[in-house]
N, C-alpha and C positions, 0 to 999 in steps of 0.2 A: 167521288169525294162528296160526303155529306156536308152541306153548308148551312149556316144561318144566313138567310137572305138579306141582302141590302135593301133598305126601304127607300125607294126612289121618291117617295113623297116627303121624306124627312128633310128638314132644312140643313142638317149636318152635311158637310162636304163628304163625297164618296170616300176619300182617303181616310177621313176621321172615322167613318163607320167601319171600314175594313180594318183599320188599326184596332178599334175596340173589340171587334170580333176575334181577330187573331190573338190579341193580348189576353182576352178572356179564355180562349182555348188553352193557352199556355198556363195561365193561372189555375185553371180547373184540372190540369193534367191530361187534357185530351191528347197532347203530344208530350212524351216523357223526355227527361233530360237526355241529351245525346241523340234523340230521334230527329230524323229529317222531317221538316214541315213540307206541305205541298209546294211544288215547283212554281216558278213564275207563270209558265203556260197554264198550269192547273188552276192557279188563283185567278188568272185572267178569264179563263173559260168558266170556272165555277161561280165567280161573282159578277161576271159581265162588266169588268172594268178595264181600263187601259193599262198598258205596260208601265207607263209613267206613274200611274196611281199605285200600282203594286210595288214598284221600286221605291217610291216615296215612303210607303208603309214599312217595307223591309228595312230601309235606312233608319227609320225611327226606332224600330225594335232592336237593331244592332246597337244604336247609340245608347239605348237604355240597358244594354247588356243582357237582353232577353234571348237573343239568338246570335249565332255567329255563322259566317259564311266560309265555305271551303271551295276554292277555285275549281270549277269544272264538275262539282258534285251537287251543291245546293246549300240550303240554309238549315241549321240545326238548332235545337233548343239548348240554351246555355245553362251551365250550373248556376243556380241562383246566388246572388251576392248576399253577404252577411251584413245585416244592419247593426250598427252600434249607436246606442243613444248617447246624447251628450248632456244628460240631466243629472247623472250621478257618476261617482268614481267606481268603476267595475274592473276587477282584475281579469286578465285574459282567460285564466283557468275557469273562473266563475262564469264568465260570459259564454264560453264554449260548452260547459256542462249544462247550462240552462237551455242551450239550443239542442241538446241531445248529441253533441259531437264530442269526440275524444280529443282533449287538448294534449299537445305535445310541446316540448321545449328542448332546444339544443343550445347549450351555453357556448358562445363564440369567444368571449373574453371576460376575465375578471382581473382586477388589479387596482392599485392605488395610484392616482394621478393628481397633479396640481390643478387647481381650478383656473381655467382660462378666464380672461376678462369678461367675455359674454356670459359664460355659465355662472361666474361669481356674481355678476349683476342680477341674474335671475334668482339666485339663492340668497341674495343680500349678505354676502360674505366678502372678505378681501380676496383679491386675486392671489393665487398661489396656495390657498388653503387646501389641505389634503381631502380629496374626494375618493369615495369607493365607486369605481366604474364597472357596471355589469352590462354586457351586451348579449342579447339572446335572439335566436330565431324561433318564432312562434308558429306552430302547426295545428291544423285541425284535421282529424282523420288522416294524418300523415302528410297532408298537403301544406306547403309553406304559405303563410298568411301575412306575416309582418316581421319586421326587424325592430327590436326595442333596444335603445341605449339609455340606461339609467345612471344618473349621477347622484350620490347620496353624501351628505355632510358626514365624513367618517367619524368625527369626534362624537356625534350623536349615536353612532351604532358601531363601536369598535368590535372587531372580530366578526363582522357581518358575513365574511366569506367562509365561515366554518361550516356552512350548509351547502348542499348541492341544489342549485336552483334550476336544474333540469327536472327535479322532482318536487321541490317545495316552493310555494308561492312566496315572493319577496314580501308582499304586504303582510302575510301571516307571520313571517319572521320578525318584522318590525314591531308588530303588535305584541306577540307572545314573549319575545326576548328583550325588547327595549321599551315596551309600553308606549309605543308611538302609533297613534291611529291617524291615518290620512283622511281628513274629514272635509277638505275643501281644496279646490284646484282652479287655476287659471290656465287657459290654453288657447292656442291659435292653430289654424289649419290652413294649409295652402297646397297647391299642386306642384309636384316636382317630377323629374324624370329619373329613371333608375340608372345608377352608375354601373360600371362593369361588375364590381364586387356585389352590389345589391342585386343586380339581375341574376348573377350566379346563385346566390343564396335563395332568392325567391322563385327561381326557375321561370323567369320571364325574359323577353328580349331586352337588350340594352336600350335605354331611353324609353322604356315603357312608362306610361303614366303611373305615378304613385300618389297616394294621399299622405301628406306629411303633417304630423301633429307634434307640437311642442307643448309640454305641460309642466307647470310648477305645482307641486302638491304640498299642502300645509298640514301641520299636526293639529291636535286638539287644542294646543295653546297658541295657535296662530303662527307658528314658526315654519318658514319654508324648509323642507327636509329633502325633497327629491326633485330633480330636474330630469324630465323624460323626453326623449325624441323617439317617435314611432314612425316607421315607413310602412304603410299599408299597400298591398296590391289593390290598385283601383278597379281591377276586373273582378275582385272577390269581396270588396268591402264597400258599404254605403254608410255614411255617417248622417244621422238625422237628429232633428231637434223639434220640440213642440213649443210653439210660441202662443202666448195669450195676448189678445188685443185689449 
């Protein structure tokens, strides 16, 4: 095994140096996705570190989603997660195309439903007002990525379900057919676990971690139009933001 040596004169702890070396190898493609990285004994011998140090580093890489372990086999390079920025409203289709991935959508549900009290509060409407509910499974290169539940004030977009949203982006319909542009949004994010139904759709184990996002989107005249719930696979998505001090 060819290795970048650890510098014993460096003030950085050995585990930190080994972590940077292995992480760099993954980032540069020294080991490809799905390829097994050197075993614990190989890392111990190659870098002259203890088993405790190697396991500490491997735990860090697993927690970052850079590698995954298979019992009795070893550690393998994981599929990279998809980052989604939080600085602008981007449709799933647009987002995936920008990444060079093929977006896909399966429509799970369409129908008209009365606004529950919590959704009505988000949309600043009375409870019971008719909403258009659209639920979709989102895919990238055929792999399930997220589940989206969209609630729209139906009086603002009557006949919204005349289109096939497995093929057409919802935001495009709102703009072209109803003159509604979603220009601003408020959202919150928290961690949840996958229910039985969500796990089946996303092809993950029950109670797997998910990133849950709630978003209220506003039109160009400042009116709340859409309430959105999104459940992202936490092993495939990273949400990021840039902050200025």
